[in-house]
C-alpha positions in Angstrom: 5.6 13.4 -1.7 5.0 12.4 1.9 7.7 11.7 4.5 7.7 10.0 7.9 8.3 11.9 11.1 10.5 9.9 13.6 8.2 8.1 16.2 9.5 10.2 19.1 8.5 13.4 17.2 5.1 12.0 16.3 4.5 11.0 19.9 5.4 14.5 21.1 3.2 16.2 18.6 0.3 13.8 19.5 0.9 14.4 23.2 0.7 18.2 22.9 -2.3 18.0 20.6 -0.6 19.0 17.3 -1.0 15.7 15.7 -3.9 13.3 15.7 -3.5 9.8 17.3 -4.4 6.8 15.1 -8.0 5.7 15.1 -8.8 3.0 17.8 -8.0 -0.6 16.7 -10.5 -3.4 16.5 -13.6 -2.1 14.9 -15.1 -3.0 11.5 -13.5 -1.5 8.4 -16.4 0.8 7.4 -15.9 3.5 4.8 -15.5 6.1 7.6 -13.0 3.9 9.5 -11.0 3.4 6.3 -11.0 7.1 5.6 -9.9 8.0 9.1 -7.1 5.4 9.0 -5.7 6.5 5.7 -6.1 10.2 6.6 -4.2 9.6 9.8 -1.5 7.6 8.0 -1.0 10.2 5.3 -1.1 13.1 7.7 1.5 11.4 9.9 3.7 11.4 6.8 3.4 15.1 6.2 0.6 15.0 3.7 -1.1 18.0 5.3 -4.9 17.8 5.8 -5.5 14.8 3.6 -9.0 13.5 3.6 -7.6 10.0 3.2 -10.2 8.6 0.8 -12.4 10.5 -1.6 -16.2 10.0 -2.0 -15.6 7.0 -4.2 -13.5 5.4 -1.4 -10.2 5.9 -3.3 -6.9 7.6 -2.2 -3.2 7.5 -2.9 0.1 9.2 -2.3 3.8 9.0 -2.9 5.5 7.9 0.3 9.3 7.9 0.1 10.0 6.3 -3.2 6.8 4.2 -3.3 3.4 4.9 -4.8 0.6 3.8 -2.4 -3.1 3.4 -3.4 -6.0 2.8 -1.1 -9.5 1.5 -2.0 -12.4 0.8 0.3 -14.7 -2.0 -0.9 -18.1 -1.2 0.6 -19.6 -4.7 -0.3 -17.0 -6.5 1.8 -16.1 -3.7 4.2 -12.4 -4.1 3.2 -9.6 -1.6 2.9 -7.3 -2.6 0.1 -3.8 -1.1 0.4 -1.6 -1.4 -2.7 2.0 -0.5 -3.5 2.9 0.0 -7.2 5.5 -2.4 -8.6 5.2 -1.6 -12.3 2.9 0.3 -14.7 2.9 -1.3 -18.2 2.4 1.0 -21.2 0.8 -1.9 -23.1 -0.7 -5.2 -22.1 2.0 -7.3 -20.5 3.4 -10.1 -22.7 2.1 -13.6 -22.0 3.8 -15.2 -19.0 4.8 -11.9 -17.3 2.1 -11.7 -14.7 2.3 -15.5 -14.2 6.0 -15.0 -13.6 5.4 -12.6 -10.8 2.8 -14.9 -9.3 5.4 -17.7 -9.5 7.9 -15.5 -7.6 5.3 -15.1 -4.8 4.5 -18.8 -4.8 8.3 -19.5 -4.5 8.5 -17.4 -1.4 9.9 -14.1 -2.6 9.1 -11.5 0.1 6.0 -9.6 -0.9 5.9 -7.5 2.2 2.8 -9.3 3.5 1.0 -8.5 0.3 -0.2 -10.5 -2.7 0.5 -10.0 -6.4 -2.3 -7.9 -7.8 -2.6 -7.0 -11.5 -5.2 -4.4 -12.4 -6.1 -4.8 -16.0 -7.9 -1.5 -16.4 -4.8 0.5 -15.7 -2.2 -2.1 -16.7 -0.5 -1.9 -13.3 1.1 -4.5 -11.1 0.8 -4.0 -7.3 1.6 -5.8 -4.1 -1.7 -5.5 -2.1 -3.0 -6.4 1.3 -6.5 -6.1 2.8 -7.9 -5.1 6.1 -11.4 -6.1 7.3 -10.9 -4.7 10.8 -9.2 -1.6 12.1 -5.5 -2.4 12.8 -3.5 -0.6 15.5 -1.8 2.4 14.0 1.7 1.1 14.7 0.9 -2.2 13.0 -0.5 -0.4 10.0 2.6 1.7 9.7 4.9 -1.4 9.9 2.7 -3.3 7.4 2.8 -0.5 4.8 6.5 0.0 5.3 7.1 -3.7 4.5 4.7 -3.5 1.6 6.5 -0.4 0.1 10.0 -1.9 0.6 8.9 -5.1 -1.1 7.2 -3.2 -4.0 10.5 -1.3 -4.7 12.5 -4.6 -4.7 9.9 -6.2 -6.9 10.1 -3.2 -9.3 13.8 -3.8 -9.8 15.3 -7.1 -8.7 12.2 -9.3 -9.1 11.2 -7.6 -12.4 14.7 -8.5 -13.8 14.3 -12.1 -12.7 10.9 -12.4 -14.2 12.0 -10.9 -17.5 15.0 -13.3 -17.6 12.7 -16.2 -16.8 10.0 -15.2 -19.4 12.1 -13.8 -22.2 15.4 -15.5 -21.6 17.3 -12.1 -21.6 
């Protein structure tokens, strides 16, 4: 599990050369740029010498109480960042995923992400995409919001959706 150093400590470690600064903002989200961004983010949270993304463009980590996943899409030069909401053991019952999408449409805070159901692993995520390199501080804030929202969606919103769909 990774943790976050206080900003002042990260600044000090970066200043004296013991921690890497974030990659420069503004460039295209190539595979290498995505790898550097994710590696920097995970290393700044205590993940050691994380490579960020593997050769297939995938990565992930536990950060605090949230599970984060990263995927670089080479065809669109996009980094997809996803925070797990819920992993189903079986295919979700009819109306469940639609219930989550309805929550988002009604304005439930999704931490800047969108509802994303991945059928192959039966997992529900809140996901956001980057096509250009964000500033490191903005990326940190974005992922913090996404993780906070995913944890709320995995409890409070899940309960509301279950009540709406199943009447329990």
